[in-house]
C-alpha positions as semicolon CSV with decimal commas, in nm:
position;residue;x (nm);y (nm);z (nm)
1;M;1,014;-3,610;0,583
2;V;0,916;-3,400;0,280
3;K;0,706;-3,095;0,355
4;K;0,401;-3,067;0,133
5;R;0,382;-2,728;-0,041
6;T;0,044;-2,563;-0,024
7;P;-0,092;-2,389;-0,332
8;Q;-0,069;-2,011;-0,337
9;R;-0,402;-1,835;-0,342
10;T;-0,493;-1,506;-0,503
11;L;-0,632;-1,204;-0,324
12;A;-0,977;-1,276;-0,471
13;E;-0,969;-1,638;-0,352
14;M;-0,867;-1,542;0,000
15;S;-1,123;-1,263;0,013
16;A;-1,393;-1,516;-0,078
17;L;-1,268;-1,754;0,193
18;I;-1,274;-1,475;0,452
19;Q;-1,633;-1,396;0,359
20;A;-1,722;-1,765;0,380
21;W;-1,566;-1,786;0,728
22;E;-1,757;-1,478;0,847
23;A;-2,085;-1,635;0,729
24;S;-2,000;-1,983;0,865
25;G;-2,023;-1,907;1,237
26;Q;-1,720;-2,132;1,295
27;S;-1,417;-2,032;1,494
28;R;-1,121;-1,919;1,286
29;A;-0,921;-2,228;1,387
30;A;-1,201;-2,472;1,295
31;F;-1,260;-2,302;0,960
32;C;-0,888;-2,304;0,879
33;R;-0,858;-2,674;0,967
34;A;-1,154;-2,758;0,743
35;Q;-1,006;-2,557;0,454
36;G;-0,647;-2,677;0,505
37;I;-0,519;-2,324;0,571
38;G;-0,278;-2,225;0,845
39;V;-0,430;-1,989;1,102
40;W;-0,140;-1,744;1,070
41;T;-0,174;-1,744;0,692
42;F;-0,546;-1,678;0,726
43;Q;-0,482;-1,389;0,967
44;Y;-0,228;-1,241;0,726
45;W;-0,486;-1,246;0,448
46;Q;-0,749;-1,093;0,678
47;R;-0,521;-0,797;0,744
48;R;-0,426;-0,768;0,378
49;C;-0,788;-0,778;0,260
50;S;-0,901;-0,522;0,517
51;T;-0,628;-0,266;0,439
52;P;-0,731;-0,031;0,159
53;H;-0,460;0,015;-0,103
54;K;-0,428;0,360;-0,258
55;P;-0,266;0,422;-0,592
56;V;0,080;0,574;-0,558
57;S;-0,021;0,902;-0,724
58;A;-0,286;0,958;-0,454
59;N;-0,005;1,017;-0,203
60;F;0,096;1,345;-0,365
61;V;-0,078;1,664;-0,257
62;E;-0,049;1,992;-0,444
63;I;0,110;2,262;-0,229
64;P;0,102;2,620;-0,358
65;P;0,442;2,791;-0,369
66;P;0,518;3,045;-0,097
67;P;0,458;3,408;-0,199
68;E;0,821;3,502;-0,130
69;R;1,118;3,282;-0,199
70;A;1,431;3,300;0,010
71;A;1,753;3,339;-0,185
72;G;1,943;3,013;-0,211
73;G;1,850;2,689;-0,041
74;T;1,690;2,373;-0,169
75;I;1,349;2,214;-0,203
76;R;1,330;1,853;-0,090
77;I;1,034;1,631;-0,185
78;K;1,006;1,302;0,005
79;H;0,770;1,029;-0,112
80;P;0,639;0,766;0,136
81;N;0,813;0,492;-0,067
82;G;1,151;0,643;0,031
83;M;1,231;0,825;-0,293
84;E;1,363;1,181;-0,248
85;L;1,397;1,464;-0,497
86;E;1,613;1,764;-0,411
87;L;1,599;2,079;-0,625
88;D;1,741;2,429;-0,610
89;S;1,485;2,668;-0,459
90;T;1,499;2,892;-0,767
91;V;1,337;2,624;-0,984
92;S;1,010;2,745;-1,138
93;V;0,666;2,612;-1,052
94;T;0,613;2,541;-1,424
95;F;0,924;2,321;-1,428
96;L;0,804;2,130;-1,121
97;R;0,459;2,082;-1,273
98;D;0,614;1,945;-1,594
99;L;0,856;1,726;-1,399
100;L;0,579;1,572;-1,188
101;Q;0,342;1,562;-1,489
102;W;0,056;1,750;-1,318
């Protein structure tokens, strides 16, 4: 038996279908059957459409440097995407600003 491949839908298409379901008054299962969409696929798109996506640069927050720097040590910057940047603690604020393009 050959499994029929369903067409991939865009975020805009699925968002429109979610809105249509909300206005239809049908159960999720009945709406999905009528549209030929798997219930789990529909639930995935519901979660994806309801989660706000922030631009990556919005995750950075400016932190003023401490008034006194300890001799030695390192500065570690961790980004939510897993990237880490480790610098010597004597690096200047101007260098950091230029590096991060602020």
